[in-house]
C-alpha positions in Angstrom: 122.1 133.0 106.5 124.9 134.6 107.6 125.0 133.1 110.7 124.6 129.7 109.2 127.7 130.3 106.9 129.8 131.3 109.8 128.9 128.4 111.8 130.0 126.0 108.8 133.1 127.8 108.2 134.1 127.7 111.6 132.9 124.1 111.7 135.4 123.0 108.8 138.2 124.7 110.3 137.9 122.5 113.3 136.5 119.4 111.6 139.2 119.1 108.8 142.0 118.7 111.0 140.1 116.7 113.6 138.9 114.0 110.9 142.9 113.9 109.9 144.2 112.9 113.1 143.1 109.3 112.6 145.8 109.1 109.7 148.4 110.5 111.6 148.0 108.8 114.9 149.0 105.4 113.8 150.4 103.7 110.8 148.8 100.3 111.9 145.9 98.8 110.0 144.1 97.5 112.8 144.9 100.7 115.4 143.5 102.9 112.6 140.4 101.0 112.4 140.1 101.1 116.1 140.9 104.6 116.4 138.0 105.3 114.2 135.7 103.0 115.7 136.3 104.7 119.4 135.7 108.1 117.7 132.4 107.1 116.1 131.2 104.9 119.2 131.4 108.1 121.0 130.1 109.8 117.7 127.0 107.6 117.7 126.5 108.2 121.5 126.3 112.0 120.7 124.0 111.2 117.8 121.8 109.0 120.2 121.6 111.9 122.7 121.0 114.5 120.1 118.2 112.7 118.0 116.7 111.5 121.4 116.8 114.7 123.1 116.4 117.9 120.7 112.8 117.8 119.8 111.7 116.9 123.4 113.9 119.6 124.8 113.1 122.5 122.6 109.7 121.7 123.6 110.4 121.6 127.1 112.3 124.6 126.7 109.9 126.5 124.3 106.4 125.0 124.3 106.4 123.4 121.1 108.9 121.9 118.7 109.1 125.2 116.7 110.0 127.4 119.5 112.8 129.8 118.7 113.5 130.1 122.5 113.4 126.5 122.8 115.9 125.6 119.8 118.3 128.8 121.2 118.5 127.1 124.6 118.7 123.4 123.4 121.5 124.5 120.9 123.3 126.3 123.5 123.3 123.4 125.4 124.6 120.9 123.0 127.5 123.7 122.0 128.9 124.2 125.4 129.1 120.2 125.8 131.0 120.3 122.7 133.6 122.5 123.4 134.3 120.7 126.6 134.9 117.5 124.4 137.2 119.5 122.0 139.3 120.8 124.6 139.8 117.5 125.9 140.7 116.2 122.5 143.3 118.8 122.1 145.2 117.9 125.0 145.3 114.1 125.0 146.1 113.4 121.2 149.3 113.0 119.7 150.6 113.1 116.0 153.2 110.3 115.3 153.0 110.2 111.5 155.0 112.8 110.0 156.0 113.9 106.4 159.1 112.6 104.7 162.2 114.3 106.3 162.7 116.4 102.6 159.4 117.0 101.9 158.9 120.8 100.7 155.0 122.1 101.5 153.8 122.7 97.9 149.8 123.0 98.0 149.9 123.3 93.7 151.8 119.7 94.3 149.6 118.6 96.9 146.6 119.2 94.6 148.1 118.0 91.5 148.8 114.4 93.7 145.1 114.1 94.8 143.7 114.4 91.4 145.9 111.7 89.8 145.0 109.7 92.8 142.4 106.8 92.1 141.9 106.0 95.5 141.1 109.2 96.4 138.6 110.2 93.4 136.7 107.0 94.6 136.5 108.2 98.2 135.6 111.5 97.0 132.4 109.9 94.7 131.6 107.8 97.7 131.9 110.2 100.3 129.6 112.7 98.1 126.7 110.2 97.5 126.9 108.6 101.0 126.3 112.0 102.9 123.7 113.2 100.2 121.9 110.3 100.9 122.0 110.6 104.4 121.1 114.1 104.6 118.2 113.3 102.1 117.2 110.4 104.0 117.4 112.3 107.5 115.0 115.1 106.2 112.7 112.7 104.8 112.0 110.4 107.6 111.0 113.9 109.6 108.3 114.3 107.0 107.3 110.6 106.7 106.9 110.5 110.2 104.6 113.6 110.4 102.6 113.1 107.3 103.0 109.3 106.4 103.0 107.2 109.3 99.5 106.4 110.9 99.4 108.4 114.3 96.8 106.2 115.6 98.7 103.1 115.1 102.0 105.0 116.4 100.2 105.8 119.5 99.1 102.2 120.1 103.2 101.4 119.6 104.2 103.9 121.9 101.5 102.6 124.6 102.7 99.0 124.3 106.5 100.5 125.1 105.1 102.8 127.7 105.6 106.3 126.4 102.3 107.3 126.7 100.0 108.6 129.7 97.8 110.7 131.4 98.7 113.8 133.9 99.3 112.7 137.3 99.3 109.2 136.9 102.9 108.5 135.3 104.6 106.8 138.1 108.6 107.3 139.0 110.0 106.4 135.7 107.1 108.2 134.0 107.8 111.3 135.4 111.7 111.0 134.7 110.8 110.6 131.0 108.2 113.5 130.8 110.9 115.4 132.1 112.9 115.1 128.9 109.5 115.2 126.9 109.3 111.6 126.0 105.9 110.9 127.1 102.9 111.3 124.8 99.3 112.1 125.8 97.4 112.1 122.7 97.4 110.7 119.3 97.7 114.2 117.8 101.3 114.6 119.6 103.1 111.6 118.9 105.2 112.8 116.0 108.1 114.2 118.2 108.1 111.1 120.7 107.9 108.5 117.7 110.5 110.1 115.5 112.8 110.6 118.6 112.4 106.8 119.7 113.2 105.7 115.8 116.0 107.8 115.8 117.4 106.7 119.4 116.9 102.9 118.3 118.9 103.7 115.4 121.4 105.3 117.0 121.6 102.5 119.6 121.9 99.9 116.7 124.5 101.3 114.8 126.8 102.2 118.2 126.4 98.2 118.8 127.4 97.4 115.3 130.4 99.9 115.4 131.5 98.3 118.4 131.1 94.4 118.0 131.2 94.2 113.8 133.1 97.1 112.2 136.9 96.1 113.3 136.1 92.6 113.4 134.6 92.1 109.8 137.1 94.7 108.4 140.3 92.3 110.4 139.0 89.2 108.5 137.7 90.4 105.1 139.2 93.9 104.7 137.8 97.2 104.5 136.9 97.7 100.9 134.8 94.2 101.0 132.9 95.1 104.1 132.2 98.1 103.0 130.5 97.1 99.8 128.5 94.1 101.2 127.2 96.3 104.0 126.5 99.6 102.1 124.3 97.4 99.7 122.4 95.6 102.1 121.7 99.4 103.7 120.3 100.5 100.3 118.0 97.5 100.3 116.4 98.1 103.5 116.1 101.6 103.0 114.4 101.0 99.5 111.8 99.0 101.4 110.7 101.7 103.5 108.6 102.9 100.2 106.2 99.8 100.4 106.0 99.3 103.7 102.2 100.0 105.1 102.1 103.3 107.3 100.0 101.7 110.0 102.7 98.9 110.1 104.7 100.6 112.8 106.4 97.6 114.4 107.6 96.8 110.7 108.9 100.2 110.1 111.1 99.9 113.5 112.4 96.5 112.6 113.4 98.0 109.1 115.2 100.9 110.9 117.0 98.3 113.0 118.1 96.3 110.2 119.3 99.3 108.4 120.9 100.5 111.0 123.0 97.2 111.9 123.9 97.1 108.1 125.0 100.5 108.0 127.1 100.4 111.1 130.3 98.4 110.1 130.9 101.2 107.4 130.9 104.1 109.6 134.3 104.2 111.1 135.8 102.5 107.8 135.0 105.4 105.9 137.4 107.4 107.9 139.9 104.8 108.6 140.0 104.3 104.5 141.0 107.9 104.2 143.8 107.4 106.2 144.8 104.7 104.0 144.4 106.9 100.9 146.9 109.4 102.7 149.1 106.4 103.0 148.5 105.5 99.1 149.5 108.8 98.0 152.6 108.7 100.1 153.8 105.5 98.9 152.9 106.8 95.1 154.7 110.4 95.4 156.8 110.0 98.2 155.2 112.8 99.7 152.5 113.2 102.4 149.6 115.3 102.5 147.4 114.2 105.1 145.4 117.0 106.0 145.1 117.8 102.2 143.6 114.3 101.4 141.1 114.7 104.1 140.2 118.3 103.4 139.2 117.4 99.9 136.9 114.5 101.0 135.4 116.5 103.9 134.5 118.9 101.3 132.7 116.2 99.5 131.0 115.6 102.8 130.0 118.9 103.7 128.7 119.3 99.7 126.6 116.0 100.1 125.1 117.4 103.6 123.8 120.6 101.6 122.8 118.5 98.5 120.9 115.8 100.2 118.6 118.3 102.1 117.8 120.6 98.8 117.1 117.3 97.0 114.6 116.0 99.4 112.9 119.7 99.6 113.0 119.8 95.8 111.3 116.6 95.1 108.7 116.7 97.9 107.7 120.4 96.8 107.6 118.8 93.3 104.7 116.5 94.5 102.4 118.8 95.7 103.6 119.1 99.4 102.1 122.0 101.7 103.3 122.1 105.2 101.1 121.8 108.2 98.3 120.1 106.4 96.8 116.6 105.2 98.9 115.5 102.2 97.6 114.7 98.7 98.4 111.3 97.7 100.9 112.5 95.0 102.8 114.4 98.1 102.8 111.3 100.0 104.3 109.6 97.5 106.9 111.9 97.0 107.6 111.7 100.6 107.9 107.8 100.4 110.1 108.3 97.2 112.5 110.4 99.1 112.3 108.0 102.3 113.0 105.0 99.9 113.7 104.3 96.7 115.8 107.3 95.8 118.1 107.1 98.9 118.5 103.4 98.2 119.8 104.3 94.5 122.4 107.1 95.9 123.6 104.4 98.3 124.2 102.2 95.1 126.1 104.7 93.4 128.4 104.8 96.4 128.7 101.1 96.0 129.9 101.4 92.5 132.4 104.0 93.5 134.0 101.3 95.6 134.7 98.9 92.8 137.1 101.6 91.7 138.6 102.0 94.6 141.9 99.6 94.7 143.3 99.6 97.8 142.2 95.8 99.2 143.4 94.3 102.4 146.6 92.8 100.8 147.7 95.8 99.3 147.2 98.0 102.2 149.6 95.5 104.1 152.3 95.6 101.2 152.2 100.0 101.4 152.1 99.7 105.5 155.3 97.5 105.4 157.1 99.8 102.4 156.4 102.8 104.2 157.6 101.7 107.8 161.2 100.5 105.5 161.4 104.4 104.3 160.5 105.9 107.8 163.1 103.8 109.2 165.6 104.5 106.4 164.9 108.4 106.7 165.6 108.2 110.3 169.3 106.7 109.8 
């Protein structure tokens, strides 16, 4: 518990200024969306690697998916790579948007400003429910694949895509996949490979959506409209996991593709919109507090991640879940609820919050124009 608390504290010290960078590197609406898109293209690639390789690497290093030695070496490997990229980020980024010349630092005033800031409050609620949902759904889908999905049907599906084999008869590519733990030999052991494939496909589709859809759609319709429509579609596709048959593996993967594609455009928009909120605050109050604006919303993010996992565990426990055994019909219902209906509802709460977000494309352009004029006047 102490180690985890220290980890999250240090991570917050790092992540808050990092998340704020997009709001101070440029004031241009399209560039800000582009920066957020690039950030999340690389983040999605990282998610693709981590979600796809974590369980297989843990098994390789430790002999099983629950091995403490396997987890230690896997996380050490990821942490070392992360440090390298953080150092690169530090030396290659530049802050271009600065507070007004005569602004004096006042945490008390900054706090008062954001509490009176309508867009900030809408983004806070959106972020809280969004990341509560993501954490809940991510946790639940692990149970879903382990206890709900038909393992015989999943094995047949993996056989069709070439991820099954017999020892000594894998071929060149099979041996490479096996080196990463991505080959399954019996139906009883399909969970790690099946769930990893599910996550990797979702991450890949999300990556493509971020690259090709986010900036394009936001440039035409504005961030707010795109976010509302895409998040509503995400809620619909998420809810459908409750009803799909556990043996319909193709359908489960198709739903994942549709959900990931619908959600993808929102990923960079969330952070670009936070920069817009900082601009709105400066426009109204003649004070800029980018870090404070982002810190409050990152707090909502962290709270949501903590709540989501706890809510998932509490719900499935209340339905009679018992680990490492065949689940009762009641427990299966609990898992399916946290995989479908409940996250769909909490996604829709985020949609409702967006209706209270007043920064439209037209208003955003007006804010940017007026702030640019102010900064020119301040320099003279």
